[in-house]
C-alpha positions in Angstrom: 93.5 117.3 103.4 95.6 114.2 102.5 98.5 114.8 104.8 96.2 115.0 107.8 94.5 111.7 106.7 97.9 110.1 106.3 99.0 111.3 109.7 95.8 110.0 111.4 96.2 106.6 109.8 99.9 106.5 111.0 98.7 107.2 114.5 96.2 104.4 114.5 98.8 102.0 113.1 101.4 103.0 115.7 98.9 102.4 118.5 98.2 98.9 117.1 101.9 98.1 116.7 102.5 99.3 120.3 99.7 97.0 121.5 101.1 94.0 119.6 104.6 94.6 121.0 103.5 95.4 124.6 103.2 91.8 125.8 106.7 90.8 124.6 108.6 92.3 127.5 111.6 94.6 127.5 114.5 92.5 126.2 117.0 94.2 123.9 115.5 92.6 120.9 112.0 93.8 121.7 113.2 97.3 122.6 114.9 97.3 119.2 111.7 96.2 117.6 109.8 99.1 119.2 112.5 101.5 118.1 112.5 100.3 114.5 108.7 100.2 114.3 108.3 103.9 115.2 107.9 106.8 112.9 107.8 107.0 109.1 105.0 108.1 106.8 103.1 104.8 107.0 102.2 105.1 103.3 101.9 101.3 103.0 99.6 101.0 105.9 97.5 103.9 104.6 97.1 102.0 101.3 95.9 99.0 103.2 93.4 101.0 105.1 92.1 103.0 102.2 91.8 100.0 99.8 89.9 98.2 102.6 87.6 101.2 102.9 86.9 101.1 99.2 85.7 97.5 99.6 83.6 98.0 102.6 86.0 96.3 105.1 85.8 97.7 108.6 88.8 99.5 110.1 88.8 97.0 113.0 89.8 94.3 110.5 92.0 96.4 108.2 94.2 97.6 111.0 95.7 94.2 111.3 97.2 93.9 107.9 98.0 97.6 108.0 100.2 97.0 111.1 101.6 93.9 109.5 102.9 95.6 106.4 104.6 98.2 108.6 106.3 95.5 110.7 107.5 93.9 107.5 108.7 97.2 106.1 110.5 98.0 109.4 112.3 94.6 109.2 113.4 95.3 105.7 114.9 98.7 106.7 116.7 97.3 109.7 118.4 94.6 107.6 118.9 97.0 104.6 120.8 99.5 106.9 123.3 96.9 108.1 127.0 97.1 107.1 126.7 94.0 105.0 124.0 95.7 102.8 123.6 99.5 102.5 125.7 100.3 105.6 123.6 103.3 106.8 123.9 104.9 110.2 120.8 107.1 110.1 117.2 106.2 109.5 114.2 108.5 110.2 116.5 110.9 111.8 117.8 108.4 114.4 120.7 106.1 114.6 120.0 102.8 112.8 119.4 99.7 114.9 122.8 98.2 114.5 124.4 101.5 115.6 122.0 101.9 118.5 122.5 98.3 119.7 124.8 96.0 117.6 124.6 93.9 114.5 123.4 90.7 116.2 120.5 92.6 117.8 119.7 94.2 114.4 119.5 90.8 112.7 117.3 89.3 115.4 115.1 92.5 115.6 114.5 92.2 111.8 113.8 88.5 112.1 111.3 89.1 114.9 109.5 91.9 113.0 109.1 89.7 110.0 107.6 87.0 112.2 105.3 89.6 113.8 104.0 90.6 110.4 102.8 87.1 109.6 101.4 86.7 113.1 99.3 89.9 112.6 97.8 88.7 109.3 97.1 85.1 110.5 95.4 85.9 113.8 91.6 85.3 113.7 91.1 89.0 114.6 92.5 89.9 111.2 89.6 88.2 109.3 86.9 85.6 110.3 87.6 83.6 107.2 90.7 81.4 107.4 90.9 81.2 103.7 91.3 85.0 103.5 93.9 85.0 106.2 95.8 82.2 104.3 95.7 84.3 101.1 97.0 87.4 103.0 99.9 85.4 104.4 100.7 83.6 101.1 100.7 86.8 99.1 102.7 88.6 101.8 105.3 85.9 101.7 105.6 86.1 97.9 105.8 89.9 98.0 108.5 90.0 100.7 110.6 87.1 99.7 112.7 85.8 96.8 110.0 86.6 94.3 109.6 90.2 95.5 111.4 92.5 97.9 114.4 90.2 98.7 114.9 89.6 95.0 115.1 93.3 94.4 117.5 93.8 97.3 119.7 91.0 95.9 119.8 92.6 92.5 120.7 95.9 94.1 123.6 94.3 96.0 124.8 92.6 92.8 124.7 95.8 90.9 127.1 97.5 93.4 129.9 95.1 92.3 129.0 94.8 88.7 131.4 96.4 86.1 128.4 97.2 83.9 125.9 99.8 85.2 122.2 98.7 85.1 120.0 99.7 82.2 116.8 101.5 82.7 114.8 98.3 82.2 117.0 96.5 84.7 116.5 99.2 87.3 112.8 99.1 86.7 112.8 95.4 87.3 114.9 95.8 90.4 112.7 98.4 91.9 109.5 96.5 91.1 110.8 94.0 93.7 112.7 96.1 96.2 110.2 98.9 96.6 107.1 98.0 94.5 106.3 94.5 95.8 105.3 95.6 99.3 103.5 98.7 97.9 101.5 96.4 95.6 100.6 94.1 98.4 99.4 97.0 100.5 97.2 98.5 97.7 95.7 95.1 96.9 95.0 94.2 100.5 91.5 95.6 100.6 90.4 93.7 97.6 91.9 90.5 99.1 90.1 91.1 102.3 86.8 91.4 100.4 87.6 88.5 98.0 87.4 91.0 95.1 89.3 91.4 91.9 92.8 92.9 92.7 93.6 93.9 89.0 92.7 97.6 89.2 94.6 98.2 92.4 97.5 96.1 91.2 97.8 98.3 88.1 97.5 101.4 90.4 100.3 100.1 92.7 102.6 99.1 89.8 102.7 102.7 88.6 102.7 104.1 92.2 105.6 102.0 93.3 107.8 103.1 90.4 106.8 106.7 90.9 107.8 106.3 94.6 111.2 105.0 93.7 111.9 107.7 91.1 110.9 110.3 93.8 113.4 108.7 96.2 116.1 108.9 93.6 115.2 112.6 93.0 115.3 113.2 96.8 118.7 111.5 97.0 120.0 114.3 94.7 117.9 117.3 95.7 116.8 116.6 99.3 117.9 117.8 102.6 119.4 115.2 105.1 117.7 116.9 108.1 114.3 116.7 106.4 114.7 113.2 104.9 116.2 111.8 108.1 118.8 109.7 106.2 122.1 110.1 104.4 121.8 111.4 100.8 123.9 111.1 97.6 124.9 107.6 98.5 124.0 106.1 95.2 125.9 108.8 93.3 128.9 108.4 95.6 128.9 104.6 95.0 128.6 105.1 91.2 125.2 103.3 91.1 122.9 103.9 88.2 119.6 105.4 89.2 116.5 106.8 87.4 118.1 110.3 87.8 121.5 109.3 86.5 120.0 107.5 83.5 117.1 109.9 82.6 118.4 113.2 84.0 116.7 115.1 86.8 114.0 116.9 84.7 113.2 113.8 82.7 112.9 111.7 85.9 110.5 114.3 87.3 108.4 114.1 84.1 108.4 110.3 84.2 107.3 110.3 87.8 104.4 112.6 87.0 103.4 110.4 84.1 103.3 107.4 86.4 101.1 109.3 88.8 98.6 109.8 85.9 98.8 106.1 85.1 98.1 105.2 88.7 95.1 107.6 88.8 93.7 106.3 85.6 93.8 102.7 87.0 91.4 103.8 89.7 88.6 104.6 87.2 86.5 101.5 88.3 86.1 103.2 91.7 85.0 106.6 90.4 85.0 109.4 92.9 85.6 106.8 95.7 89.1 106.4 94.5 90.0 110.1 95.0 92.0 109.6 98.2 94.2 107.0 96.5 94.7 109.5 93.7 95.8 112.0 96.3 98.2 109.4 97.7 99.8 109.0 94.3 100.3 112.8 93.9 101.7 112.9 97.4 104.4 110.3 96.5 106.1 112.6 94.1 105.6 115.8 96.1 107.0 114.6 99.4 110.2 116.0 100.9 111.2 112.9 102.9 
């Protein structure tokens, strides 16, 4: 069953992150890093591990970029939750880092988690070929920076103060960066580790990332705060355009299902071996958190 496989992968990644953080001591910043790096579905890490399996990469190698993407994702959440951005006080059912400590620790915690992500993909244990490690780091920098996630976050912040709501095309572009860029890096990681063509997995991830965000928008309207572990209805309260507000709830659900089909079709070069990634795509729109 897919949920069990996802949970098992999450456990392996958590163990690896714990090992990476163990030598760093017990300062407030490191304690905050451990706090921020716990929990979550670990879908991005799972995509790394599964795409690596598809390309014959050993789990001992794949665990390094899998842990790296979760460190990068954790950094993004810590900063995104801060008062100067989304101003959230709850994440994964716990107080956000700036609430648990303070804003300065939250900034530094996020900075250190980002650095840790690059450390994990550039250590020789990640891959024996320095050219592969270099490509992982370069592609991760592009996915997480001003060409990817940060660009999407900046567009999201600008939209909050804009007098004109975003169009569907603009929201799609925003989410391709904010949510989709790290998902695409994760799904393509196995191909990069093997020096293989990333195109099929990039097409899969493009559809998957958009489906993921539509599912998030749906959960923001229909979900339960205790289950999701975060505050809901914030976008509607702020008057922000979302896939649900523009398409309507039922049409958004239909669009998400269509994207899952597109993601599954993109895996045709892998045949039956791609079935687990197809299950991951279906999971994205069926989850309740």
